N, CA, C, O and CB atoms as a CASP TS submission, in Angstrom:
PFRMAT TS
TARGET T0000
AUTHOR 0000-0000-0000
METHOD Language model
MODEL 1
PARENT N/A
ATOM      1  N   MET     1     114.479  98.469 124.792  1.00  0.00           N
ATOM      2  CA  MET     1     114.919  97.488 123.756  1.00  0.00           C
ATOM      3  C   MET     1     115.796  96.428 124.619  1.00  0.00           C
ATOM      4  O   MET     1     116.650  96.718 125.457  1.00  0.00           O
ATOM      5  CB  MET     1     115.827  98.255 122.472  1.00  0.00           C
ATOM      6  N   SER     2     115.402  95.187 124.235  1.00  0.00           N
ATOM      7  CA  SER     2     116.083  94.088 125.004  1.00  0.00           C
ATOM      8  C   SER     2     117.402  93.901 124.621  1.00  0.00           C
ATOM      9  O   SER     2     117.738  94.106 123.455  1.00  0.00           O
ATOM     10  CB  SER     2     115.428  92.823 124.878  1.00  0.00           C
ATOM     11  N   GLU     3     118.277  93.494 125.560  1.00  0.00           N
ATOM     12  CA  GLU     3     119.693  93.361 125.206  1.00  0.00           C
ATOM     13  C   GLU     3     120.066  92.160 124.305  1.00  0.00           C
ATOM     14  O   GLU     3     121.094  92.170 123.629  1.00  0.00           O
ATOM     15  CB  GLU     3     120.474  93.269 126.455  1.00  0.00           C
ATOM     16  N   LYS     4     119.221  91.153 124.316  1.00  0.00           N
ATOM     17  CA  LYS     4     119.232  90.071 123.453  1.00  0.00           C
ATOM     18  C   LYS     4     119.110  90.185 122.019  1.00  0.00           C
ATOM     19  O   LYS     4     119.748  89.509 121.210  1.00  0.00           O
ATOM     20  CB  LYS     4     118.343  89.325 123.814  1.00  0.00           C
ATOM     21  N   LYS     5     118.249  91.084 121.743  1.00  0.00           N
ATOM     22  CA  LYS     5     117.745  91.318 120.333  1.00  0.00           C
ATOM     23  C   LYS     5     118.839  92.200 119.607  1.00  0.00           C
ATOM     24  O   LYS     5     119.338  93.220 120.081  1.00  0.00           O
ATOM     25  CB  LYS     5     116.241  92.086 120.333  1.00  0.00           C
ATOM     26  N   LYS     6     119.125  91.640 118.389  1.00  0.00           N
ATOM     27  CA  LYS     6     120.192  92.419 117.553  1.00  0.00           C
ATOM     28  C   LYS     6     119.442  93.648 116.855  1.00  0.00           C
ATOM     29  O   LYS     6     118.274  93.593 116.471  1.00  0.00           O
ATOM     30  CB  LYS     6     120.922  91.397 116.352  1.00  0.00           C
ATOM     31  N   MET     7     120.240  94.719 116.749  1.00  0.00           N
ATOM     32  CA  MET     7     119.826  95.936 116.028  1.00  0.00           C
ATOM     33  C   MET     7     119.484  95.609 114.472  1.00  0.00           C
ATOM     34  O   MET     7     120.159  94.854 113.772  1.00  0.00           O
ATOM     35  CB  MET     7     121.017  97.036 116.138  1.00  0.00           C
ATOM     36  N   PHE     8     118.406  96.254 114.082  1.00  0.00           N
ATOM     37  CA  PHE     8     118.033  96.171 112.678  1.00  0.00           C
ATOM     38  C   PHE     8     117.627  94.588 112.421  1.00  0.00           C
ATOM     39  O   PHE     8     117.851  94.104 111.311  1.00  0.00           O
ATOM     40  CB  PHE     8     119.324  96.704 111.694  1.00  0.00           C
ATOM     41  N   SER     9     117.089  93.874 113.354  1.00  0.00           N
ATOM     42  CA  SER     9     116.654  92.558 113.034  1.00  0.00           C
ATOM     43  C   SER     9     115.293  92.439 112.568  1.00  0.00           C
ATOM     44  O   SER     9     114.890  91.361 112.129  1.00  0.00           O
ATOM     45  CB  SER     9     116.808  91.740 114.118  1.00  0.00           C
ATOM     46  N   ASP    10     114.441  93.615 112.636  1.00  0.00           N
ATOM     47  CA  ASP    10     113.022  93.475 112.249  1.00  0.00           C
ATOM     48  C   ASP    10     112.965  93.336 110.610  1.00  0.00           C
ATOM     49  O   ASP    10     113.878  93.684 109.862  1.00  0.00           O
ATOM     50  CB  ASP    10     112.145  94.813 112.805  1.00  0.00           C
ATOM     51  N   SER    11     111.862  92.827 110.249  1.00  0.00           N
ATOM     52  CA  SER    11     111.819  92.570 108.598  1.00  0.00           C
ATOM     53  C   SER    11     111.635  93.752 107.950  1.00  0.00           C
ATOM     54  O   SER    11     111.795  93.622 106.737  1.00  0.00           O
ATOM     55  CB  SER    11     110.658  91.624 108.067  1.00  0.00           C
ATOM     56  N   ARG    12     111.359  94.867 108.300  1.00  0.00           N
ATOM     57  CA  ARG    12     111.310  96.177 107.547  1.00  0.00           C
ATOM     58  C   ARG    12     112.733  96.515 107.286  1.00  0.00           C
ATOM     59  O   ARG    12     112.897  97.198 106.275  1.00  0.00           O
ATOM     60  CB  ARG    12     110.563  97.370 108.357  1.00  0.00           C
ATOM     61  N   TRP    13     113.771  96.210 107.934  1.00  0.00           N
ATOM     62  CA  TRP    13     115.146  96.590 107.657  1.00  0.00           C
ATOM     63  C   TRP    13     115.797  95.580 106.722  1.00  0.00           C
ATOM     64  O   TRP    13     116.862  95.815 106.151  1.00  0.00           O
ATOM     65  CB  TRP    13     115.945  96.709 108.959  1.00  0.00           C
ATOM     66  N   ASN    14     115.188  94.569 106.604  1.00  0.00           N
ATOM     67  CA  ASN    14     115.794  93.400 105.774  1.00  0.00           C
ATOM     68  C   ASN    14     114.893  93.025 104.656  1.00  0.00           C
ATOM     69  O   ASN    14     114.879  91.854 104.275  1.00  0.00           O
ATOM     70  CB  ASN    14     116.045  92.109 106.654  1.00  0.00           C
ATOM     71  N   ASP    15     114.145  93.916 104.104  1.00  0.00           N
ATOM     72  CA  ASP    15     113.173  93.645 102.930  1.00  0.00           C
ATOM     73  C   ASP    15     114.025  93.531 101.638  1.00  0.00           C
ATOM     74  O   ASP    15     114.787  94.437 101.298  1.00  0.00           O
ATOM     75  CB  ASP    15     112.034  94.868 102.762  1.00  0.00           C
ATOM     76  N   THR    16     113.879  92.457 100.975  1.00  0.00           N
ATOM     77  CA  THR    16     114.645  92.143  99.825  1.00  0.00           C
ATOM     78  C   THR    16     113.769  92.089  98.550  1.00  0.00           C
ATOM     79  O   THR    16     114.187  91.591  97.504  1.00  0.00           O
ATOM     80  CB  THR    16     115.357  90.837 100.045  1.00  0.00           C
ATOM     81  N   SER    17     112.502  92.639  98.688  1.00  0.00           N
ATOM     82  CA  SER    17     111.581  92.568  97.544  1.00  0.00           C
ATOM     83  C   SER    17     112.047  93.739  96.425  1.00  0.00           C
ATOM     84  O   SER    17     112.703  94.728  96.755  1.00  0.00           O
ATOM     85  CB  SER    17     109.977  92.807  98.109  1.00  0.00           C
ATOM     86  N   LYS    18     111.661  93.503  95.225  1.00  0.00           N
ATOM     87  CA  LYS    18     112.093  94.425  94.195  1.00  0.00           C
ATOM     88  C   LYS    18     111.370  95.772  94.482  1.00  0.00           C
ATOM     89  O   LYS    18     110.268  95.688  95.024  1.00  0.00           O
ATOM     90  CB  LYS    18     111.765  93.858  92.727  1.00  0.00           C
ATOM     91  N   PRO    19     111.805  96.867  94.217  1.00  0.00           N
ATOM     92  CA  PRO    19     111.278  98.137  94.236  1.00  0.00           C
ATOM     93  C   PRO    19     109.989  98.371  93.150  1.00  0.00           C
ATOM     94  O   PRO    19     110.053  97.792  92.066  1.00  0.00           O
ATOM     95  CB  PRO    19     112.481  99.079  93.952  1.00  0.00           C
ATOM     96  N   LYS    20     109.019  99.084  93.409  1.00  0.00           N
ATOM     97  CA  LYS    20     107.931  99.278  92.511  1.00  0.00           C
ATOM     98  C   LYS    20     108.174 100.532  91.884  1.00  0.00           C
ATOM     99  O   LYS    20     108.518 101.464  92.612  1.00  0.00           O
ATOM    100  CB  LYS    20     106.595  99.234  93.162  1.00  0.00           C
ATOM    101  N   ILE    21     108.050 100.725  90.617  1.00  0.00           N
ATOM    102  CA  ILE    21     108.040 101.919  89.679  1.00  0.00           C
ATOM    103  C   ILE    21     106.828 102.491  89.728  1.00  0.00           C
ATOM    104  O   ILE    21     105.852 101.834  89.364  1.00  0.00           O
ATOM    105  CB  ILE    21     108.343 101.625  88.279  1.00  0.00           C
ATOM    106  N   ILE    22     106.683 103.825  90.191  1.00  0.00           N
ATOM    107  CA  ILE    22     105.414 104.547  90.207  1.00  0.00           C
ATOM    108  C   ILE    22     105.682 105.861  89.378  1.00  0.00           C
ATOM    109  O   ILE    22     106.819 106.332  89.359  1.00  0.00           O
ATOM    110  CB  ILE    22     104.910 104.858  91.750  1.00  0.00           C
ATOM    111  N   GLY    23     104.689 106.433  88.720  1.00  0.00           N
ATOM    112  CA  GLY    23     104.733 107.633  88.175  1.00  0.00           C
ATOM    113  C   GLY    23     105.574 107.755  86.997  1.00  0.00           C
ATOM    114  O   GLY    23     105.975 108.885  86.717  1.00  0.00           O
ATOM    115  N   TYR    24     105.930 106.700  86.207  1.00  0.00           N
ATOM    116  CA  TYR    24     106.830 106.774  85.032  1.00  0.00           C
ATOM    117  C   TYR    24     106.119 107.161  83.917  1.00  0.00           C
ATOM    118  O   TYR    24     105.005 106.703  83.662  1.00  0.00           O
ATOM    119  CB  TYR    24     107.509 105.534  84.733  1.00  0.00           C
ATOM    120  N   ARG    25     106.762 108.076  83.151  1.00  0.00           N
ATOM    121  CA  ARG    25     106.176 108.467  81.835  1.00  0.00           C
ATOM    122  C   ARG    25     107.351 108.838  80.880  1.00  0.00           C
ATOM    123  O   ARG    25     108.417 109.307  81.276  1.00  0.00           O
ATOM    124  CB  ARG    25     105.140 109.716  81.998  1.00  0.00           C
ATOM    125  N   ASP    26     107.044 108.579  79.589  1.00  0.00           N
ATOM    126  CA  ASP    26     108.188 109.066  78.673  1.00  0.00           C
ATOM    127  C   ASP    26     108.092 110.513  78.455  1.00  0.00           C
ATOM    128  O   ASP    26     107.049 111.166  78.495  1.00  0.00           O
ATOM    129  CB  ASP    26     108.181 108.364  77.277  1.00  0.00           C
ATOM    130  N   ILE    27     109.370 110.992  78.201  1.00  0.00           N
ATOM    131  CA  ILE    27     109.441 112.533  77.919  1.00  0.00           C
ATOM    132  C   ILE    27     109.963 112.742  76.523  1.00  0.00           C
ATOM    133  O   ILE    27     110.675 111.876  76.015  1.00  0.00           O
ATOM    134  CB  ILE    27     110.418 113.322  78.973  1.00  0.00           C
ATOM    135  N   THR    28     109.641 113.872  75.857  1.00  0.00           N
ATOM    136  CA  THR    28     110.152 114.134  74.633  1.00  0.00           C
ATOM    137  C   THR    28     111.644 114.566  74.712  1.00  0.00           C
ATOM    138  O   THR    28     112.155 114.859  75.793  1.00  0.00           O
ATOM    139  CB  THR    28     109.316 115.136  73.994  1.00  0.00           C
ATOM    140  N   GLU    29     112.331 114.597  73.531  1.00  0.00           N
ATOM    141  CA  GLU    29     113.661 115.016  73.552  1.00  0.00           C
ATOM    142  C   GLU    29     113.731 116.604  73.912  1.00  0.00           C
ATOM    143  O   GLU    29     114.755 117.083  74.399  1.00  0.00           O
ATOM    144  CB  GLU    29     114.310 114.673  72.154  1.00  0.00           C
ATOM    145  N   GLU    30     112.598 117.369  73.645  1.00  0.00           N
ATOM    146  CA  GLU    30     112.671 118.766  73.957  1.00  0.00           C
ATOM    147  C   GLU    30     112.523 119.012  75.486  1.00  0.00           C
ATOM    148  O   GLU    30     113.097 119.951  76.037  1.00  0.00           O
ATOM    149  CB  GLU    30     111.593 119.518  73.176  1.00  0.00           C
ATOM    150  N   GLU    31     111.759 118.162  76.122  1.00  0.00           N
ATOM    151  CA  GLU    31     111.641 118.159  77.562  1.00  0.00           C
ATOM    152  C   GLU    31     112.936 117.785  78.247  1.00  0.00           C
ATOM    153  O   GLU    31     113.396 118.384  79.220  1.00  0.00           O
ATOM    154  CB  GLU    31     110.561 117.226  77.981  1.00  0.00           C
ATOM    155  N   GLU    32     113.455 116.789  77.680  1.00  0.00           N
ATOM    156  CA  GLU    32     114.729 116.241  78.292  1.00  0.00           C
ATOM    157  C   GLU    32     115.886 117.301  78.203  1.00  0.00           C
ATOM    158  O   GLU    32     116.677 117.453  79.134  1.00  0.00           O
ATOM    159  CB  GLU    32     115.177 114.877  77.533  1.00  0.00           C
ATOM    160  N   GLU    33     115.946 118.004  77.077  1.00  0.00           N
ATOM    161  CA  GLU    33     116.935 118.986  76.927  1.00  0.00           C
ATOM    162  C   GLU    33     116.585 120.196  77.836  1.00  0.00           C
ATOM    163  O   GLU    33     117.489 120.814  78.399  1.00  0.00           O
ATOM    164  CB  GLU    33     117.061 119.382  75.453  1.00  0.00           C
ATOM    165  N   LYS    34     115.364 120.518  77.974  1.00  0.00           N
ATOM    166  CA  LYS    34     114.872 121.623  78.924  1.00  0.00           C
ATOM    167  C   LYS    34     115.299 121.386  80.271  1.00  0.00           C
ATOM    168  O   LYS    34     115.844 122.258  80.948  1.00  0.00           O
ATOM    169  CB  LYS    34     113.362 121.756  78.942  1.00  0.00           C
ATOM    170  N   TYR    35     115.045 120.136  80.705  1.00  0.00           N
ATOM    171  CA  TYR    35     115.286 119.757  82.191  1.00  0.00           C
ATOM    172  C   TYR    35     116.812 119.728  82.428  1.00  0.00           C
ATOM    173  O   TYR    35     117.305 120.068  83.503  1.00  0.00           O
ATOM    174  CB  TYR    35     114.624 118.270  82.575  1.00  0.00           C
ATOM    175  N   SER    36     117.508 119.319  81.407  1.00  0.00           N
ATOM    176  CA  SER    36     118.907 119.179  81.512  1.00  0.00           C
ATOM    177  C   SER    36     119.562 120.499  81.630  1.00  0.00           C
ATOM    178  O   SER    36     120.516 120.682  82.385  1.00  0.00           O
ATOM    179  CB  SER    36     119.438 118.440  80.379  1.00  0.00           C
ATOM    180  N   LYS    37     119.037 121.438  80.867  1.00  0.00           N
ATOM    181  CA  LYS    37     119.595 122.802  80.954  1.00  0.00           C
ATOM    182  C   LYS    37     119.289 123.516  82.415  1.00  0.00           C
ATOM    183  O   LYS    37     120.083 124.232  83.026  1.00  0.00           O
ATOM    184  CB  LYS    37     118.952 123.680  79.739  1.00  0.00           C
ATOM    185  N   MET    38     118.008 123.170  82.813  1.00  0.00           N
ATOM    186  CA  MET    38     117.514 123.743  84.155  1.00  0.00           C
ATOM    187  C   MET    38     118.402 123.151  85.225  1.00  0.00           C
ATOM    188  O   MET    38     118.736 123.879  86.159  1.00  0.00           O
ATOM    189  CB  MET    38     115.934 123.386  84.465  1.00  0.00           C
ATOM    190  N   ALA    39     118.850 121.788  85.169  1.00  0.00           N
ATOM    191  CA  ALA    39     119.635 121.270  86.190  1.00  0.00           C
ATOM    192  C   ALA    39     121.063 121.831  86.149  1.00  0.00           C
ATOM    193  O   ALA    39     121.677 122.056  87.192  1.00  0.00           O
ATOM    194  CB  ALA    39     119.631 119.804  86.104  1.00  0.00           C
ATOM    195  N   GLN    40     121.595 122.060  84.907  1.00  0.00           N
ATOM    196  CA  GLN    40     122.959 122.625  84.706  1.00  0.00           C
ATOM    197  C   GLN    40     122.944 124.030  85.373  1.00  0.00           C
ATOM    198  O   GLN    40     123.845 124.396  86.128  1.00  0.00           O
ATOM    199  CB  GLN    40     123.357 122.714  83.109  1.00  0.00           C
ATOM    200  N   GLU    41     121.869 124.793  85.051  1.00  0.00           N
ATOM    201  CA  GLU    41     121.877 126.217  85.664  1.00  0.00           C
ATOM    202  C   GLU    41     121.904 126.093  87.163  1.00  0.00           C
ATOM    203  O   GLU    41     122.623 126.848  87.818  1.00  0.00           O
ATOM    204  CB  GLU    41     120.579 127.091  85.224  1.00  0.00           C
ATOM    205  N   PHE    42     121.167 125.191  87.729  1.00  0.00           N
ATOM    206  CA  PHE    42     120.966 125.099  89.216  1.00  0.00           C
ATOM    207  C   PHE    42     122.432 124.809  89.760  1.00  0.00           C
ATOM    208  O   PHE    42     122.956 125.496  90.637  1.00  0.00           O
ATOM    209  CB  PHE    42     119.837 123.869  89.653  1.00  0.00           C
ATOM    210  N   LEU    43     123.003 123.781  89.180  1.00  0.00           N
ATOM    211  CA  LEU    43     124.396 123.343  89.624  1.00  0.00           C
ATOM    212  C   LEU    43     125.432 124.435  89.372  1.00  0.00           C
ATOM    213  O   LEU    43     126.427 124.481  90.095  1.00  0.00           O
ATOM    214  CB  LEU    43     124.845 122.032  88.863  1.00  0.00           C
ATOM    215  N   ARG    44     125.253 125.321  88.382  1.00  0.00           N
ATOM    216  CA  ARG    44     126.231 126.333  88.280  1.00  0.00           C
ATOM    217  C   ARG    44     126.001 127.370  89.408  1.00  0.00           C
ATOM    218  O   ARG    44     126.951 127.831  90.040  1.00  0.00           O
ATOM    219  CB  ARG    44     126.184 126.975  86.885  1.00  0.00           C
ATOM    220  N   LYS    45     124.705 127.729  89.645  1.00  0.00           N
ATOM    221  CA  LYS    45     124.536 128.688  90.840  1.00  0.00           C
ATOM    222  C   LYS    45     125.066 128.179  92.049  1.00  0.00           C
ATOM    223  O   LYS    45     125.611 128.965  92.825  1.00  0.00           O
ATOM    224  CB  LYS    45     123.123 129.019  91.112  1.00  0.00           C
ATOM    225  N   LYS    46     124.974 126.821  92.354  1.00  0.00           N
ATOM    226  CA  LYS    46     125.428 126.289  93.566  1.00  0.00           C
ATOM    227  C   LYS    46     126.962 126.060  93.600  1.00  0.00           C
ATOM    228  O   LYS    46     127.534 125.729  94.639  1.00  0.00           O
ATOM    229  CB  LYS    46     124.706 125.038  93.821  1.00  0.00           C
ATOM    230  N   GLY    47     127.552 126.234  92.516  1.00  0.00           N
ATOM    231  CA  GLY    47     129.023 126.210  92.302  1.00  0.00           C
ATOM    232  C   GLY    47     129.484 124.745  92.130  1.00  0.00           C
ATOM    233  O   GLY    47     130.679 124.477  92.253  1.00  0.00           O
ATOM    234  N   VAL    48     128.638 123.857  91.870  1.00  0.00           N
ATOM    235  CA  VAL    48     129.002 122.456  91.688  1.00  0.00           C
ATOM    236  C   VAL    48     129.827 122.212  90.405  1.00  0.00           C
ATOM    237  O   VAL    48     130.846 121.522  90.373  1.00  0.00           O
ATOM    238  CB  VAL    48     127.742 121.606  91.657  1.00  0.00           C
ATOM    239  N   ILE    49     129.278 122.850  89.356  1.00  0.00           N
ATOM    240  CA  ILE    49     130.105 122.863  88.003  1.00  0.00           C
ATOM    241  C   ILE    49     130.443 124.357  87.730  1.00  0.00           C
ATOM    242  O   ILE    49     129.737 125.288  88.118  1.00  0.00           O
ATOM    243  CB  ILE    49     129.216 122.197  86.665  1.00  0.00           C
ATOM    244  N   LYS    50     131.641 124.495  86.993  1.00  0.00           N
ATOM    245  CA  LYS    50     132.110 125.703  86.645  1.00  0.00           C
ATOM    246  C   LYS    50     131.298 126.457  85.539  1.00  0.00           C
ATOM    247  O   LYS    50     130.685 125.819  84.683  1.00  0.00           O
ATOM    248  CB  LYS    50     133.440 125.514  86.268  1.00  0.00           C
ATOM    249  N   LYS    51     131.302 127.767  85.569  1.00  0.00           N
ATOM    250  CA  LYS    51     130.572 128.515  84.599  1.00  0.00           C
ATOM    251  C   LYS    51     131.212 128.405  83.233  1.00  0.00           C
ATOM    252  O   LYS    51     132.424 128.205  83.167  1.00  0.00           O
ATOM    253  CB  LYS    51     130.470 129.942  85.018  1.00  0.00           C
ATOM    254  N   ASP    52     130.504 128.517  82.177  1.00  0.00           N
ATOM    255  CA  ASP    52     131.120 128.535  80.916  1.00  0.00           C
ATOM    256  C   ASP    52     131.867 129.727  80.629  1.00  0.00           C
ATOM    257  O   ASP    52     131.517 130.819  81.077  1.00  0.00           O
ATOM    258  CB  ASP    52     130.193 128.347  79.935  1.00  0.00           C
ATOM    259  N   LYS    53     133.009 129.551  79.808  1.00  0.00           N
ATOM    260  CA  LYS    53     133.828 130.719  79.557  1.00  0.00           C
ATOM    261  C   LYS    53     133.444 131.502  78.313  1.00  0.00           C
ATOM    262  O   LYS    53     134.072 132.514  78.002  1.00  0.00           O
ATOM    263  CB  LYS    53     135.234 130.309  79.453  1.00  0.00           C
TER
END
């Protein structure tokens, strides 16, 4: 790397375009509840949230 060139000066590091949304789909309330419970169980196993009393 040349000493004159600044770090992170390449255009790929300074891209200001908006992100593209890919793979979006609506989910039902039942699915949302199911995934929420799965996430809470996982976080309890890892000790991130306390277990219910």
